[in-house]
FIFIVO-519008 format. One record per residue (C-alpha): residue in one letter; x, y, z. Coordinates in steps of 0.001 Angstrom, whole numbers, plus 500000, padded with zeros to 6 digits. Layout:
<recs>
+---+--------+--------+--------+
| r |     px |     py |     pz |
+---+--------+--------+--------+
| A |      X |      Y |      Z |
...
+---+--------+--------+--------+
</recs>
This chain:
<recs>
+---+--------+--------+--------+
| r |     px |     py |     pz |
+---+--------+--------+--------+
| M | 500011 | 499962 | 500057 |
| S | 501261 | 503578 | 499147 |
| E | 499882 | 506588 | 500837 |
| M | 498161 | 509003 | 498415 |
| H | 497591 | 512798 | 498518 |
| V | 494738 | 514323 | 496662 |
| I | 495971 | 516733 | 494157 |
| G | 492520 | 517791 | 493039 |
| V | 489598 | 517362 | 490628 |
| R | 489634 | 518620 | 487105 |
| V | 487366 | 518424 | 484211 |
| E | 488500 | 516593 | 481121 |
| Q | 487375 | 518249 | 477885 |
| P | 485631 | 517868 | 475547 |
| Q | 483695 | 515093 | 477428 |
| N | 483290 | 517422 | 480320 |
| A | 484135 | 514390 | 482811 |
| P | 485476 | 514955 | 486198 |
| V | 488957 | 513373 | 486964 |
| L | 490216 | 512930 | 490504 |
| L | 494057 | 512878 | 490559 |
| L | 495989 | 511324 | 493454 |
| R | 499777 | 511156 | 493758 |
| E | 501769 | 509001 | 495891 |
| T | 503261 | 510695 | 499108 |
| E | 506485 | 508917 | 498898 |
| G | 506589 | 508302 | 495105 |
| D | 506257 | 509672 | 491656 |
| R | 503093 | 507843 | 490546 |
| Y | 499826 | 509514 | 489878 |
| L | 496436 | 507848 | 489855 |
| P | 493728 | 509408 | 487789 |
| I | 490137 | 508134 | 488595 |
| W | 487112 | 509338 | 486696 |
| I | 484358 | 510233 | 489044 |
| G | 480826 | 511608 | 488978 |
| Q | 479861 | 515350 | 488989 |
| T | 478346 | 515295 | 492493 |
| E | 481493 | 513551 | 494018 |
| A | 483851 | 516017 | 492280 |
| T | 481899 | 519023 | 493831 |
| A | 482055 | 517338 | 497165 |
| I | 485687 | 516899 | 496955 |
| A | 486388 | 520299 | 495529 |
| L | 484243 | 522017 | 498120 |
| E | 486187 | 520245 | 500982 |
| Q | 489443 | 521034 | 499549 |
| Q | 488442 | 524749 | 499283 |
| G | 487326 | 524835 | 502753 |
| V | 483784 | 525701 | 501779 |
| E | 481425 | 524852 | 504719 |
| P | 477744 | 524422 | 503545 |
| A | 474927 | 525921 | 505482 |
| R | 473546 | 522430 | 505990 |
| P | 475461 | 519040 | 505755 |
| L | 475789 | 517526 | 502375 |
| T | 475775 | 513743 | 501997 |
| H | 479427 | 513187 | 502763 |
| D | 479176 | 515466 | 505771 |
| L | 476183 | 513562 | 506798 |
| I | 478108 | 510317 | 506632 |
| K | 480900 | 511561 | 508503 |
| N | 478507 | 512747 | 511257 |
| L | 476800 | 509384 | 511243 |
| I | 480152 | 507600 | 511816 |
| E | 480804 | 509859 | 514842 |
| A | 477230 | 509476 | 516153 |
| F | 477468 | 505826 | 515958 |
| G | 480851 | 505995 | 518093 |
| R | 483109 | 504562 | 515234 |
| T | 486372 | 505977 | 513999 |
| L | 487201 | 505985 | 510314 |
| E | 490795 | 505016 | 510295 |
| E | 491845 | 505160 | 506574 |
| V | 490542 | 504665 | 503213 |
| R | 492058 | 502149 | 500769 |
| I | 491766 | 501896 | 497005 |
| V | 491881 | 498259 | 496782 |
| D | 490982 | 496976 | 493234 |
| L | 490608 | 497833 | 489639 |
| Q | 488310 | 495728 | 487507 |
| E | 487305 | 496445 | 483961 |
| G | 488133 | 500198 | 484410 |
| T | 486130 | 500355 | 487605 |
| F | 488058 | 501270 | 490849 |
| Y | 486886 | 499754 | 494263 |
| A | 487770 | 501148 | 497789 |
| D | 487281 | 500260 | 501336 |
| L | 486447 | 502398 | 504352 |
| V | 488492 | 500895 | 507220 |
| F | 487104 | 501623 | 510670 |
| D | 488246 | 500916 | 514101 |
| G | 488213 | 497240 | 514927 |
| D | 489218 | 496423 | 511279 |
| L | 485742 | 496698 | 510182 |
| R | 485694 | 497336 | 506305 |
| V | 482882 | 498661 | 504204 |
| S | 483097 | 498611 | 500395 |
| A | 482618 | 501858 | 498807 |
| R | 483356 | 503879 | 495653 |
| P | 486736 | 505713 | 495748 |
| S | 485075 | 509065 | 494941 |
| D | 482768 | 508704 | 498025 |
| S | 485504 | 507253 | 500205 |
| I | 487994 | 510080 | 499418 |
| A | 485204 | 512692 | 499986 |
| I | 484786 | 511145 | 503443 |
| A | 488497 | 510814 | 504064 |
| L | 488990 | 514444 | 503350 |
| R | 486270 | 515476 | 505861 |
| S | 487626 | 513030 | 508427 |
| G | 491283 | 513935 | 508069 |
| V | 492301 | 510167 | 507607 |
| P | 494884 | 508876 | 505185 |
| I | 494207 | 507426 | 501645 |
| F | 496062 | 504397 | 500554 |
| A | 496341 | 502651 | 497149 |
| D | 497155 | 498957 | 496763 |
| E | 500249 | 498382 | 494886 |
| S | 498344 | 496159 | 492377 |
| V | 496101 | 499181 | 491487 |
| L | 499160 | 501496 | 491159 |
| S | 501002 | 498961 | 488979 |
| E | 497890 | 498733 | 486550 |
| A | 496723 | 502339 | 486476 |
| G | 499325 | 504607 | 488064 |
| L | 501238 | 506944 | 485878 |
| V | 504509 | 508481 | 486040 |
| M | 504540 | 512049 | 484581 |
| P | 507632 | 513545 | 482908 |
| D | 509482 | 516509 | 483852 |
| E | 509193 | 516937 | 487786 |
| R | 510126 | 520553 | 487557 |
| E | 506621 | 521521 | 486459 |
| D | 504086 | 522172 | 489083 |
| E | 501368 | 519466 | 489547 |
| V | 498574 | 521557 | 487825 |
| E | 500541 | 521774 | 484671 |
| K | 501323 | 518097 | 484663 |
| F | 497839 | 517331 | 485241 |
| K | 496704 | 519424 | 482191 |
| E | 499386 | 517587 | 480168 |
| F | 498150 | 514276 | 481293 |
| L | 494384 | 515053 | 480418 |
| E | 495327 | 515935 | 476923 |
| S | 496961 | 512463 | 476367 |
| V | 494637 | 509985 | 478232 |
| S | 491035 | 508711 | 477858 |
| P | 488926 | 506574 | 480181 |
| D | 489395 | 503692 | 477727 |
| D | 493128 | 503713 | 478747 |
| F | 492047 | 502092 | 482039 |
| K | 489751 | 499489 | 480824 |
| A | 490954 | 495931 | 481370 |
| T | 492367 | 493972 | 478503 |
| D | 491911 | 490381 | 477725 |
| G | 494923 | 488638 | 479393 |
+---+--------+--------+--------+
</recs>
């Protein structure tokens, strides 16, 4: 498992598809995950420090976890099958709940817990971006120009 840092959410043109970009904390691989608009908004709002007047869905989930006396310890991106990523919410007592990575990361950001990606996921979908001197936003823009969701679909074999 590698700890991941949330770089941010961007919109891929011309499809207008949100992409969540993660980067290894102690490495040089990036992990792009295409996500839904609602989850993209939830992640972006949390990263920008926007506090809604009323709890949004991911805020509600965080509040429910606390109200039930549980502790979210970490989020793990555990699998990639046929272009679909899978994640686990890992709670105290090693209780695990399967969830979409986009929802898991939105909750992790609100809870302040680490995010990890399984080595098999990073081996399959992780990307090393050239020219480390560029800032992360520029690297991400270049990446979006060269990749499509089809690049992450499983192949036969």
